[in-house]
C-alpha positions, 0 to 999 in steps of 0.5 A: 856680143853680136856685132849687129847688136853692138851696131844697134846700140850705137845708131839708137843712142844717136837717134835718142840724142837726136829725139831729145833736141827734136822733141823740144823743137817740135814743141816750140814749132808743133806744126812742122812736119818736117820734124814729126815725120823725122821723129816718126821715122826715127822711132819707127826705125828703133821699133823695127830693130827690136822686132828683128832682134828679139828685144820684146819689151823694147819693142813694146815701148816704142810701138806705144810711142810710135801710134802717139806720133802716127796720131800726131802726124794725121792730125788727129792730136795735136802736140800739147806739153803733156804729149811731149813730156810722155814721149821725152819719158818714152825715150829715156825708157828706151835709153834705161833698157839700152843700158841694160841690153849693153850689160847684159845683152837682154832688154830686162823684164819691165816692159813699163805698163804704166807708161804704155798706159800713159801714152795709150790715154793720150793717144785718146784724150791728147792729154787734156782735162787731165794733169799727166805725169809720164812714168818711166818705171811700171812698178805699181802701175796700171797694165794697160797695153797699148793697142795694136793699130790696124794695118791701113794705118801703119806706113808702107814699111810695116806692112812689109810691102815690095816696095816699101823702101821706095814709099818710105826712102831715107830722108838723108837723100834726094829721092827722100827729100823729093817723095817727102814734099810730094815732087815725084811719083812714087812708081817714078821714084822706083823706076829711077832708082833701078836705073841708078842701080844698074849704074846709070848716073846719079838719082837727081840726073836721071829724074831730069832725064825722065823728065819726072823731077824738074831741076830747080826741085833737084836743087832744091833737094840737094840743099835740104840734104845738105842741111839735114845732114852736112856729112851725107855724102862723106865717107866715114867709119866707126873707130873706137875711142880707145884706138884713138887714144893709143894712137895719140900716146904714139903720135905723142912718142913721135914728137919726142922723137922728132924734138931729139932728132932735131937737137941733135941734128942742130949740133951736127954739120952733117948736110944729108942728115940735116935733110933728113931730119927736116924731112922727118919734121915736116912729116911728123908735124903733118901727123901730129896736126891731123890725128889732133883733128881726129881727137877734135869734136864740135862742142855741140856734142855736149850742147845737144841735151841742153834743150831737153835739159832746160825744157824740163827744169823749167816746166819744174820750176813754173817758168818759161825759158827759151834757149839759144845756142852760137858756135855749136861747131867749135871743136875742143879736144874729146878729154877736154869735152868731157872734162867740162860736160858736168860744168857746163850742165851745172851752169845751165841749170843754174842760170834756169833755177836762180837766174831767171824769174817766175813770168809774174816777176818778169811782168812786174819789172817790164820784162817778157814773161818768157825768159833767155838763155843763151850759150855762145862759144868761139876761138880766141888766142889759142883758147876756147871761150864759152859765154852762158848768158841768161836775161834774169834778174842777176846777182845781188851783190850786197847779198853776197856780201852779208852772206859772206860777213855772215860765214865769218869769210870775210869782215864788214869793213873787208866786205865793204872794199870788195868790188862787184868783180871779187863779191861775185866770184865768192859764189865759187867758194864751197858751200857758199849759197844765198838762196833762202830755201833748199830745193831738189835743184839747188840751194845746197852750196854744192856745184859751183866750187866744183865747177871752178875746180873742173875748169881750173884742173884743165887749165882754164878760168871762170869769171862772172860779170852780173848786173842787177835786173839785166841778168849774169853772164858766166865765162869759162876760158879753156885750152883746145887740147891737152895732149900736145901744146906749145910752151916756152922753156925756161931755165932756174938754178939749172933746172928746166920747166915749161910755161904754156903759152896761153899763160904767156903774155910777154919777155922783159930783160933788165940789164944788171945795172938797171935792175937795181934801179927799177925793181923797188920793195913795196911793203916787203913785195917786189915789184916792177914798173912796166909802162906805168903799172905795178908789175908783182914779180915772183922768184921762181928760184925762190917760190920752189925752194930751189935756192935761198932767198938770201941768194935773190941779191947776187942774182941781181948783178946779173941781167934779170928775165922777166916772163909776164904771164897772166892768170885769173885775169891779173898779170904778174912778172916771174923771175927766171935765170935764162929764157931758152925757146918755144917748143912743142911738148907732149904734155904727160900727166903727174903721178899721183905722189906728186898731183897735189903741188899746185906749182906743176899742171904736168911734165914733159920729155925733151929733145935730150931726154930728160923730164922738164916740169910744165909750171901751172901759172894760176897755181903758182900765183895762188901759192905765191899770193901774187894776187894779194900782193898785186891789189896790196902793192896798188894801194901801197904805191898810191899812199906812197904817190900821195905821201911824195907829193905832200912832202915835196909839193911837187905834183907827181902825174901820169902824162901823155906826150904828143906831138903837134906840127910846129908847136912841138912837144905837148903834154896832156895828163892822162887822167883827161884821156878816155881812149888812144884811136888811129883812124885812116884819113878817109875816116875823117868826114864832114859835117858842114864845116866841121870835121868828124868821123863814125866812132862806136856808133856814134858821130863825134867832132874832131879838133886839130890841135896844130891848127887851134895852137898855130892857126896859119898851119896846114896839112902838108902832106902830098894829096893822095898819100894821106897818112892814118891820124892819131887821135886822142879821145876826150869825154865829158857829160856823156859826150866826146871829142877826138883830138887829132894829133901830128904823133903820140909818142909815150906815156910817163910818169914825172914830176911836174913843175910848171916854170913858165905861165901860160902865154898862149891860149890852151896852154896852162904852161910849160916844164921840163919832161924828159930833159926837153921843154914841154907844154902842158894843154888845158885841153877842157878849155880847148875844147869849150872854146872850139866847142861851145856845147860842151859848156852847156851840157852841164847847165842842159843836165842840171835843168833835166835834174831840175 
């Protein structure tokens, strides 16, 4: 294909994508002359290039659209939904013809007579009094063609005047902006452009020097140019995607060679060789980072089509929906962009079709007639978070449960025990749908399961949060890239494996003597009590059938290494033989024969040339059934604790240990603690005689426990060096108070045996905890004594209810 035609296709496709967005924006702001001028110029450029290249059919369609836009630009017509739909249909027809040119280098035989006739009709009546439905197909349609506009009504460029380029300059440059806003005369701009071509300064400087433009106008025009095209001044070239992919593969091989060189360097004492290898490491790392940037694309490239999608679907469903987007510049690897394109499109369509109510229904519940769909993207924890939110009716948890029971997915008893989060996530099951009728948009139960599958294929997760009557939010978490990732290298039965760091939470090592004590069996499943909570354990060797399950008892004689990971929002511990090091690895896809194994997401080549498999943490969790085991273990633990309490008569509680000045160690039942906070001393303010602080948008009172328990005690910290204050937040009846302690010590789970009766106010009694005498605080009594408002709150609440 001729290079000129290739460039025409690339530029035209980019222009059409921008046209979709601008037309939708123009519909909401029909008085915007800048938008209308930009749309007109784009269509005019496509039409002019068609005539030059000999694509006559494409030229006719573009000319019909341009004539309609000319009427809008001159103020003879006012934009409405029918005209917008007609122009969008013209854009679709042009896009189809460009695809034909790509395939056959010809624009086809169809010149879309019905569409051209429809656009001509819109020129005459503006779409009023008749429902206009744009048709991109000319089959069986009228053959009326759009009348040619007289030369006097066409822009100067179409009249082939010598100074046509001056009268319609590039809007992405300063001259075009100044002329467009009437801040410079065409003849003055022509002279300035001639001087610029002779090499004299910049255009703006010349205009200021001539006195034909004001400095502030030139500055404002420069800002407009940057807003319209932030990269207008950057020098760019077009590079094929295949070339970038090959370059990325070569960098991957370079990283592997770098890893081998570093491993060899660590085993040699040659100082010169080590210097060279370190230099090689720096260069390879920088090259890798720069090449990775060439693959990164803003997520806005995917979102650009959503304004058109939302508009068309809302019209089809008889709804009024507004789309807001935040974080369009958040960058992702190109392969990730391609993988999430279809899932995001389906989620946005679901928001419009299922989530947003029709205007009448929204008004009945006190909402505005128009609904809102919001897209938000941001980086967090080495991942990209995408949130798709609507302010619609929300998910009906009870209805989802009933559908699940009808389909035999769960029993009635199981459905009653399901949390709302688990219930909402059932919409991702294959074939699951709560739609009462099947429409051409949705209702077949196909789509949400594909969304979840495609996101999980690239190492991402999907979660749903919904509030009845308020709306629904779908949260998608995906990795930045799949090419080169940081990973933790572990060993099990002399086999090496890589764990992606995005799934890693922490590392725990249990010595041989401790492992036998702290690893318990609950309903046949091993668990470890980690800071007061039960952590399910998965032995990697057993799960991958590297060793028989009977060998695990011998492993208990050695130190136990636990890699705490997270899958689908649930934590579990992966027991391995050794934890070696972290390393950047090049991800190689699995072969066709191994793709069905859920425990692995890929492979990599290590520094010594050997292959290591990359573990798929989510697949491993599903394979080990660790999520269900976690739930069962939690229930079993509660039952066991209750049984221990009933059998021994001893109350086993989770306690927060604190230190309060001269009064020593104190314990607070953890059930009374809302949050633990630390504030700078400067955050403590005075409201009258009461210490207060600003907390989560509210003003909460502060109570120093040491002063309450020992009124004679005072703060002995030297002036000007006040340490941060540690606060235990206690909440009751919708009100909160901050209890200031000297130090927060620990959270423990222990048998609470009160031996000494209470002799001081605010103290329930004393007990021996961790071999030290500890007083148990009566927090509700302390708070009510100091702040009577907490005692009045229940009465006031009862009066309001009465």
